[in-house]
C-alpha positions in Angstrom: 42.3 7.7 17.2 39.9 7.4 20.1 36.3 6.4 19.3 33.3 6.6 21.7 29.8 5.8 21.8 27.1 6.7 24.3 23.5 6.2 25.1 21.2 7.9 27.8 17.5 7.5 28.7 15.4 9.2 31.1 12.1 10.6 32.3 10.8 14.0 33.8 8.1 15.1 36.1 7.1 18.7 36.0 4.4 20.5 38.0 4.1 23.9 39.4 7.5 24.9 39.0 8.8 21.7 40.7 10.9 19.3 38.4 12.2 15.9 39.1 14.5 14.4 36.4 16.0 11.1 36.3 18.4 9.7 33.7 20.6 6.7 33.1 23.7 6.7 30.8 26.4 4.5 29.3 29.6 5.6 27.6 32.4 3.4 26.1 35.6 5.1 24.8 38.2 2.9 22.8 41.6 3.7 21.8 42.8 5.6 24.9 46.6 5.1 25.7 48.5 4.7 29.0 50.6 7.6 28.5 48.0 10.1 28.2 45.9 9.1 31.5 48.4 10.5 34.1 49.0 7.2 36.0 51.0 7.3 39.2 51.5 3.4 39.4 53.5 0.7 37.8 51.9 1.3 34.5 53.1 5.0 34.1 56.1 3.9 31.9 54.2 1.3 29.9 52.8 1.6 26.4 49.2 0.1 26.0 46.0 1.0 24.3 42.8 0.2 25.9 39.3 1.6 26.7 37.0 2.7 29.5 33.4 2.3 30.3 31.1 4.7 32.4 27.7 3.7 33.5 25.5 5.2 35.9 22.3 7.4 36.9 21.7 11.1 37.7 18.9 12.4 39.6 18.0 16.2 39.5 15.3 17.8 41.7 14.5 21.7 41.1 12.1 24.0 42.8 11.6 27.7 41.5 9.5 30.2 42.9 9.1 34.1 42.7 11.8 35.0 45.1 14.0 31.8 45.3 15.1 28.8 43.3 16.8 25.6 44.7 18.0 22.2 43.4 19.6 19.0 44.3 21.5 16.5 42.1 22.9 13.3 42.8 25.1 11.2 40.5 26.1 7.4 40.9 28.5 6.1 38.3 31.0 3.4 37.8 34.1 4.2 35.6 36.6 1.5 34.7 39.7 1.0 32.6 40.2 -2.0 30.4 43.7 -2.7 29.1 44.1 -6.3 28.0 47.8 -6.3 28.0 48.0 -5.2 31.6 47.6 -7.1 34.8 45.1 -6.5 36.0 43.4 -5.6 32.8 40.2 -4.0 34.4 40.5 -1.5 37.3 39.1 1.9 38.3 39.4 4.9 36.2 41.7 7.6 37.6 38.6 9.9 37.8 36.1 7.4 39.1 33.8 9.1 41.4 31.2 6.9 42.6 28.9 9.2 44.4 28.3 12.9 43.9 25.9 15.0 45.6 25.3 18.8 45.1 22.8 21.3 46.6 22.3 24.9 45.6 19.9 27.7 46.8 19.4 31.1 45.4 17.3 33.7 47.2 16.4 37.3 46.0 16.5 39.4 49.3 15.5 42.6 47.1 14.9 43.0 43.4 18.4 43.6 42.8 20.1 41.7 45.5 20.7 38.0 45.5 22.2 35.5 48.0 23.5 32.1 46.9 24.7 29.2 48.5 26.1 26.0 47.1 27.7 22.8 48.5 29.1 19.7 47.1 29.8 16.3 48.5 31.6 13.4 46.5 33.4 10.3 47.2 37.3 10.6 46.8 39.1 9.7 43.7 41.1 6.4 43.4 44.9 6.2 43.9 47.5 3.7 44.2 49.6 2.9 47.3 53.0 1.2 47.4 53.3 -2.4 48.5 53.5 -2.6 52.3 56.8 -3.8 53.6 58.3 -3.5 50.0 57.7 0.1 49.0 60.5 0.4 46.3 62.1 -1.7 43.7 65.6 -1.3 42.1 66.3 -1.5 38.4 70.0 -1.2 37.6 71.1 2.2 39.0 67.5 3.4 39.3 65.0 3.0 42.2 61.2 3.2 41.5 58.3 3.1 43.9 56.9 -0.4 43.9 53.1 0.3 43.6 50.4 -2.3 44.6 47.1 -3.0 42.8 46.1 0.0 40.5 43.6 2.6 42.0 42.6 0.1 44.8 42.5 3.0 47.4 40.3 6.1 47.5 41.0 9.6 48.8 38.9 11.1 51.8 35.4 12.2 50.8 35.6 15.7 49.1 33.2 18.4 50.7 32.8 22.2 50.0 30.6 24.9 50.9 30.4 28.0 48.7 28.3 31.3 49.3 28.0 34.7 47.4 26.1 37.9 47.5 25.2 39.6 44.2 24.0 43.0 43.6 22.8 44.5 40.3 22.7 48.4 39.6 23.1 51.0 37.1 26.5 52.7 37.5 26.6 54.0 33.9 23.4 54.9 31.8 22.1 52.1 29.8 24.7 49.6 31.1 23.9 46.8 33.5 26.4 46.4 36.2 26.8 43.8 39.0 29.0 43.3 42.1 29.6 39.9 43.4 31.2 39.0 46.7 31.8 35.4 47.5 33.6 33.0 49.5 34.7 29.5 48.1 35.2 26.7 50.9 33.3 28.7 53.5 34.2 26.0 56.1 38.0 26.1 55.3 38.0 22.4 54.8 41.3 20.7 53.7 40.3 18.6 50.6 42.8 16.1 49.4 42.4 16.2 45.6 45.4 13.9 44.6 47.9 11.6 46.2 51.1 10.0 44.8 54.3 8.5 46.0 58.0 9.3 45.5 61.2 7.4 46.5 62.5 8.9 49.8 65.8 10.7 49.0 67.1 9.9 52.4 66.2 6.2 52.4 65.7 4.5 49.0 63.9 1.6 50.7 60.9 3.8 51.6 58.5 5.8 49.5 57.2 9.3 50.7 53.5 10.4 50.2 52.7 13.5 48.4 49.2 15.1 48.7 47.7 17.8 46.8 45.3 19.9 48.7 42.5 22.2 47.2 42.2 25.9 48.1 41.0 26.7 51.7 38.7 29.5 52.4 39.0 31.9 49.6 37.1 35.2 49.3 36.7 36.8 45.8 35.2 40.0 44.5 34.1 40.7 40.9 32.7 43.7 39.2 30.8 43.3 35.7 29.6 45.8 33.4 27.3 44.7 30.3 26.6 47.1 27.6 
């Protein structure tokens, strides 16, 4: 059974539809198991129970006016595992993202027509590389990737820009309708969201790198009716 405890504290300044909010936080979760963390390293076949700690701070700035609203948020956090029976016992969490910055802007071109733009920038998640020059290890008839220090590398920075146009209208009497046309990843940036390694089937002395990429430029259209 996992148990958690957390605490947060903050302060807020508000004046003339302008808000600044700063908050610090700490969270401790105990009773997690290696098997449910999705490791791609030498620990993925080991049974162990441990914990993780997350601590950091978040800044939010928001400005609202008659025809527009905009906000910026920045989060800094440190997220580490602690498994006493593993070596090393303390190392970065699989979802440890030290820096995350997001910005959004909404503007009413007309009373029923709104344009929205949003972007996110965040540091890459941790991953584990094989030992250089000794990428695989053999155990009986099986060959495995010989991983180095867990989560000691980071993916490239993640950057995405989205935009959408929303139009509200009355297609049916007494029913509010809205049409939204948007584009995800407007810059068509190729973001790497996960990296792991497998034994090369053509040469068991080598490991091949597998990268999972996020969606490229993705248009979307939605039509909603509210009765």
